[in-house]
VOGU-3710 file (C-alpha; in Angstrom, 3 decimals, decimal comma):
1> xxxxxxxxxx> 156,295/156,008/146,202  159,692/157,581/146,961  160,406/161,026/148,383  160,405/162,747/144,982  157,095/161,237/143,923  155,357/161,964/147,227  156,614/165,570/147,381  155,502/166,220/143,814  152,117/164,663/144,465  151,620/167,218/147,264
11> xxxxxxxxxx> 152,675/170,116/145,048  149,171/171,537/144,555  146,758/173,872/146,307  144,173/172,467/148,684  140,678/173,676/149,497  140,486/175,807/152,629  142,095/178,910/154,122  145,371/179,774/152,392  148,224/182,257/152,602  150,435/182,232/149,504
21> xxxxxxxxxx> 153,253/184,199/147,903  153,251/184,343/144,115  153,870/186,306/140,915  150,920/187,782/139,039  150,812/186,269/135,556  147,592/187,647/134,097  144,835/190,070/135,064  141,313/189,951/133,600  139,479/193,088/134,639  135,680/193,008/134,851
31> xxxxxxxxxx> 133,152/195,548/136,106  133,120/194,527/139,771  135,641/191,735/140,027  139,094/191,056/138,646  140,417/187,587/137,971  144,124/187,094/138,534  146,169/184,044/137,664  149,181/183,783/139,928  151,974/181,218/140,146  153,530/180,223/143,434
41> xxxxxxxxxx> 155,591/177,291/144,617  152,544/175,024/144,346  151,694/175,994/140,783  149,063/178,262/139,250  145,909/179,486/140,940  143,046/181,740/139,878  142,300/184,556/142,327  138,937/186,369/142,494  139,332/189,965/143,734  136,551/192,371/144,701
51> xxxxxxxxxx> 137,691/195,653/143,122  135,612/197,742/145,530  137,689/196,427/148,449  141,154/195,697/147,090  143,599/197,289/144,654  144,560/195,167/141,637  148,329/194,601/141,268  149,867/194,835/137,770  151,178/191,831/135,859  154,665/190,894/137,010
61> xxxxxxxxxx> 154,074/191,940/140,604  155,089/189,742/143,505  152,317/189,487/146,035  151,220/187,831/149,243  147,577/186,788/149,028  145,253/185,500/151,720  141,805/184,011/151,310  139,788/180,833/150,957  140,378/178,296/148,194  137,074/176,856/146,970
71> xxxxxxxxxx> 135,850/174,580/144,209  135,096/176,289/140,893  133,744/174,831/137,672  134,920/177,887/135,718  138,569/177,751/136,782  140,860/175,586/134,658  142,237/173,801/137,720  138,791/173,287/139,273  139,599/175,554/142,216  140,034/179,276/142,839
81> xxxxxxxxxx> 140,763/181,595/145,744  138,255/184,099/147,073  140,735/186,809/148,032  140,466/188,661/151,349  143,769/190,564/151,243  146,614/191,350/148,857  149,972/192,682/149,987  152,290/193,948/147,262  155,820/192,705/148,067  157,418/194,005/144,857
91> xxxxxxxxxx> 155,968/196,201/142,123  157,846/196,084/138,808  159,188/199,329/137,365  158,150/198,067/133,911  155,744/195,479/132,590  157,324/192,158/131,506  158,509/192,263/127,854  157,108/188,743/127,343  153,758/187,215/128,260  154,064/185,104/131,394
101> xxxxxxxxxx> 151,301/182,654/130,466  151,851/182,043/126,732  154,706/180,834/124,503  157,247/183,605/123,933  157,161/184,806/120,336  160,588/186,369/120,187  164,042/185,409/118,940  165,990/182,991/121,094  168,760/185,587/121,414  166,336/188,104/122,936
111> xxxxxxxxxx> 164,920/185,437/125,235  168,439/184,652/126,477  169,440/188,328/126,729  166,456/188,923/129,034  166,819/185,596/130,831  165,903/186,993/134,237  162,439/187,753/132,862  161,968/184,936/130,345  162,504/182,371/133,107  159,280/183,660/134,719
121> xxxxxxxxxx> 157,273/182,498/131,716  155,080/179,414/132,237  156,797/177,482/129,471  160,306/178,199/130,758  159,127/177,265/134,234  157,846/173,942/132,859  161,160/173,147/131,147  163,269/173,617/134,253  160,882/171,818/136,580  161,126/168,850/134,214
131> xxxxxxxxxx> 164,908/169,199/134,078  165,046/169,127/137,874  163,051/165,880/137,786  165,507/164,348/135,302  168,445/165,275/137,548  166,614/163,826/140,548  165,992/160,604/138,614  169,720/160,260/137,882  170,694/160,707/141,524  167,872/158,528/142,838
141> xxxxxxxxxx> 168,608/155,665/140,443  172,319/155,576/141,174  171,783/155,871/144,925  169,347/152,963/144,659  172,026/150,922/142,881  174,654/151,575/145,553  176,675/154,397/143,957  178,190/157,198/146,010  178,375/160,819/144,870  181,793/162,390/144,352
151> xxxxxxxxxx> 182,972/165,915/143,558  186,047/166,169/141,358  188,127/169,341/140,777  187,281/171,651/137,887  190,725/173,260/137,843  193,147/170,758/136,345  196,725/170,727/135,144  195,886/169,625/131,583  193,150/168,470/129,274  191,211/165,406/130,358
161> xxxxxxxxxx> 191,345/163,707/126,997  193,975/165,739/125,225  193,408/168,136/122,361  193,114/171,903/122,257  189,470/172,302/123,277  190,205/173,440/126,847  189,822/176,805/128,550  193,205/177,978/129,813  193,327/179,864/133,101  196,164/181,435/135,092
171> xxxxxxxxxx> 196,871/179,400/138,222  199,355/181,342/140,346  202,760/180,790/138,679  201,576/178,254/136,097  198,822/177,500/133,618  195,778/175,358/134,341  192,567/174,591/132,497  188,922/174,019/133,221  188,033/170,320/133,279  186,552/168,864/130,097
181> xxxxxxxxxx> 184,970/166,134/132,208  185,497/164,291/135,514  186,651/161,239/133,529  190,102/160,625/134,981  189,023/161,413/138,534  185,940/159,218/138,461  188,120/156,319/137,247  190,499/156,859/140,153  187,530/157,051/142,531  186,051/153,895/141,021
191> xxxxxxxxxx> 189,262/152,084/141,924  188,703/153,140/145,530  184,922/152,994/145,985  183,635/150,713/143,217  180,545/152,701/142,179  180,668/156,492/141,852  178,755/159,256/140,132  178,996/163,018/139,796  176,679/165,854/138,781  178,671/168,950/137,904
201> xxxxxxxxxx> 179,826/171,501/135,303  181,732/170,436/132,206  183,710/172,862/130,035  184,416/172,470/126,305  186,272/175,183/124,391  184,752/174,123/121,085  183,784/176,898/118,682  180,526/175,114/117,842  177,466/177,222/117,134  174,891/174,492/116,692
211> xxxxxxxxxx> 171,538/173,703/118,279  173,102/170,959/120,410  176,485/172,316/121,627  177,429/174,450/124,636  180,776/175,515/126,071  179,535/174,797/129,609  176,935/172,216/130,524  175,936/169,977/133,417  177,448/166,508/133,245  175,751/163,408/134,644
221> xxxxxxxxxx> 178,671/161,006/134,995  179,064/157,572/136,526  181,763/154,912/136,754  181,495/151,375/138,126  183,286/148,060/138,376  182,116/145,580/135,736  181,371/141,885/136,002  180,832/141,291/132,283  180,990/144,052/129,688  179,702/147,418/128,489
231> xxxxxxxxxx> 176,123/146,144/128,318  175,989/146,491/132,117  176,465/150,246/131,578  173,675/150,364/129,018  171,470/148,568/131,556  172,146/151,341/134,078  171,301/154,069/131,568  168,139/152,236/130,564  167,030/152,030/134,199  167,829/155,722/134,692
241> xxxxxxxxxx> 165,786/156,626/131,620  162,884/154,538/132,905  162,952/156,393/136,219  163,266/159,788/134,494  160,229/159,060/132,326  158,298/157,862/135,387  159,081/161,115/137,173  158,139/163,184/134,110  154,815/161,357/133,875  153,861/163,109/137,142
251> xxxxxxxxxx> 154,174/166,524/135,486  150,804/166,655/133,756  150,628/170,456/133,557  154,156/170,688/132,159  153,523/167,906/129,649  150,395/169,670/128,455  152,190/173,010/128,098  155,225/171,635/126,272  153,387/168,908/124,348  155,770/165,993/124,895
261> xxxxxxxxxx> 154,836/162,323/125,204  155,987/159,710/127,702  156,565/156,162/126,344  154,655/153,511/128,282  157,774/151,358/128,647  161,487/151,599/127,959  163,182/148,883/125,933  166,061/150,396/124,017  167,296/148,534/120,924  171,030/147,773/120,886
271> xxxxxxxxxx> 172,911/147,415/117,627  176,573/147,405/116,646  178,207/150,259/114,761  178,365/148,065/111,648  174,663/147,155/111,995  173,814/150,845/112,355  175,543/151,627/109,069  173,709/148,751/107,410  170,380/150,134/108,635  171,187/153,537/107,150
281> xxxxxxxxxx> 171,862/151,879/103,790  168,747/149,722/104,084  166,407/152,647/104,763  168,277/155,281/102,721  168,174/157,866/105,495  171,576/159,445/104,881  171,411/162,956/103,392  174,124/165,620/102,930  172,401/168,102/105,274  172,327/165,941/108,420
291> xxxxxxxxxx> 174,744/164,165/110,726  175,437/160,443/110,529  173,862/160,010/113,978  170,676/161,630/112,680  170,608/159,192/109,764  171,078/156,293/112,190  168,279/157,614/114,402  165,858/157,860/111,498  166,751/154,376/110,281  166,269/152,964/113,798
301> xxxxxxxxxx> 162,855/154,626/114,070  161,807/152,918/110,841  163,315/149,570/111,859  162,340/149,389/115,547  159,728/152,115/116,029  161,868/153,570/118,827  163,184/157,073/119,466  165,908/155,545/121,640  168,916/153,548/120,465  172,224/152,193/121,783
311> xxxxxxxxxx> 175,010/151,850/119,213  178,054/149,946/120,433  181,478/148,902/119,125  182,763/152,179/117,647  186,084/152,361/115,766  189,180/153,208/117,818  189,789/156,487/116,004  186,415/157,830/117,198  186,987/157,183/120,897  189,384/158,487/123,609
321> xxxxxxxxxx> 192,566/156,746/124,736  191,068/155,174/127,875  188,359/153,176/126,063  189,007/149,412/125,994  189,926/148,029/122,549  187,659/145,258/121,299  188,738/141,736/120,436  187,915/142,768/116,870  190,934/144,812/115,710  190,266/148,503/115,160
331> xxxxxxxxxx> 187,125/148,651/117,305  186,328/149,406/120,954  184,106/148,281/123,827  182,206/151,560/123,676  178,683/152,803/123,025  176,630/155,914/122,364  173,051/156,482/123,475  171,003/158,263/120,800  167,612/159,937/121,168  166,025/160,890/117,847
341> xxxxxxxxxx> 169,465/160,585/116,272  171,112/162,935/118,766  173,895/161,626/120,996  173,038/162,265/124,646  175,538/159,878/126,195  178,832/158,186/125,454  180,402/155,407/127,485  182,112/152,065/127,547  184,549/149,769/129,270  187,876/151,366/130,276
351> xxxxxxxxxx> 191,401/150,060/129,917  192,614/148,823/133,305  196,100/147,634/132,282  198,872/150,209/132,754  201,014/149,144/129,795  198,073/149,135/127,364  196,838/152,472/128,699  200,225/154,116/128,140  200,375/152,585/124,661  196,962/154,027/123,772
361> xxxxxxxxxx> 197,914/157,428/125,177  200,972/157,575/122,952  198,917/156,470/119,945  196,600/159,449/120,593  199,569/161,842/120,820  199,560/162,167/124,608  202,604/161,998/126,882  202,011/159,561/129,782  204,461/161,477/132,000  202,013/164,392/132,014
371> xxxxxxxxxx> 199,407/162,257/133,833  201,271/160,932/136,902  198,334/161,130/139,317  195,995/159,321/136,945  198,429/156,575/135,997  199,409/155,911/139,620  195,953/154,345/140,112  196,786/151,769/137,434  200,290/151,191/138,743  198,756/149,828/141,945
381> xxxxxxxxxx> 196,052/147,847/140,132  192,598/148,764/138,821  189,440/146,630/138,597  187,622/145,862/135,400  185,468/148,973/135,102  183,566/151,309/132,840  181,269/154,283/132,837  179,398/156,881/130,865  178,524/160,537/130,790  175,349/162,369/129,802
391> xxxxxxxxxx> 174,628/166,063/129,309  171,654/167,139/131,427  170,676/169,972/129,085  170,801/167,742/126,023  168,834/164,958/127,722  166,213/167,566/128,639  166,187/168,910/125,083  165,559/165,460/123,651  162,981/164,168/126,129  160,960/167,397/125,979
401> xxxxxxxxxx> 161,253/167,759/122,194  162,922/171,177/122,266  164,520/172,598/119,122  167,647/174,024/120,731  169,693/172,964/123,755  169,777/176,626/124,823  166,069/176,364/125,620  166,958/173,828/128,320  169,946/175,791/129,641  169,366/178,122/132,559
411> xxxxxxxxxx> 172,112/180,617/131,675  173,759/179,851/128,343  177,488/179,714/127,751  178,456/179,271/124,117  181,114/180,829/121,847  179,074/184,056/121,595  177,541/184,343/125,056  179,103/185,056/128,438  176,234/187,094/129,929  173,916/187,068/131,800
//
């Protein structure tokens, strides 16, 4: 059991004297006693309060409660606190606009507008505790495999991969942009350290108003030297997914609230881009109202019985300039990781030859002279290497079965939202 597993295993209330700080989620008022359900840093707990001795705080209050935790057959958790004192640390000026213990029945826009309050809901709490576990699994797995964490700049002189989907910002006497990804920097760092990863913000100025796109999200990126090929990268992602699912299996309360399942084992099918298209034709899953990835995901579910799928060997025109061309003309040593037909990761082997890299940049309409710092790494030699990037919010969306990536985003940034 590692540190994450042991700390989570202890994240529960124990029988005996207790002193806790929490938010009041519900109040059930009876003739002599009131029953409160509060949530603190160790989860939910039922509190029994003698109304003749103590004042009952309203829902949404923050309180400090002292008393004895005892066994209880009537409490959902099997324990409850017999309260001896309640100190009100913050009384709300208004009652919460949403229930704190039930699913929120309101529009997603209203939920996001009132994010400071909606995050206090049990179901929102469950989502972000699970997301924290997924992020921990990424770090823990890569640390275990010998990677080091890096932190690349988010203010850059140009777009990472070219194109117009960058946010321009004034940078003293010149123009800069927010980084689309740490791609170029993690390649440079890979040439120095061998195995690197980064967890940080990613910015995409894409005017996409879909259930899976954001203009700012948290990237889980890694880059490593390769001995063989891109399948080594898929192996890493498969091991990360296995650890993430293991961590999520510890969250029984959250799984029950959100209703998501954990596969007993992770063996992700791997098929080529051509094989994926053949599966779509075989199972007839392509329809005008869905993406091609969705059709592939449905076909894979019918063929392999798996929600997870690696598709490798994409055409050159679908991948960035730095992706290694395949020995088969027109294709690349790249892959996408799909969950239920939604792309959560893209990766592959990188070009490590300077002349070929400059050739591919020009073919994509980029000027090599605009990337002197990046290309200097290749001028002095680069190892055979590759990497991948995942979006934390989208991974969370898929693993928890959420309808919209905004549900797994703490504070949403999309083409319409810049507040709160």
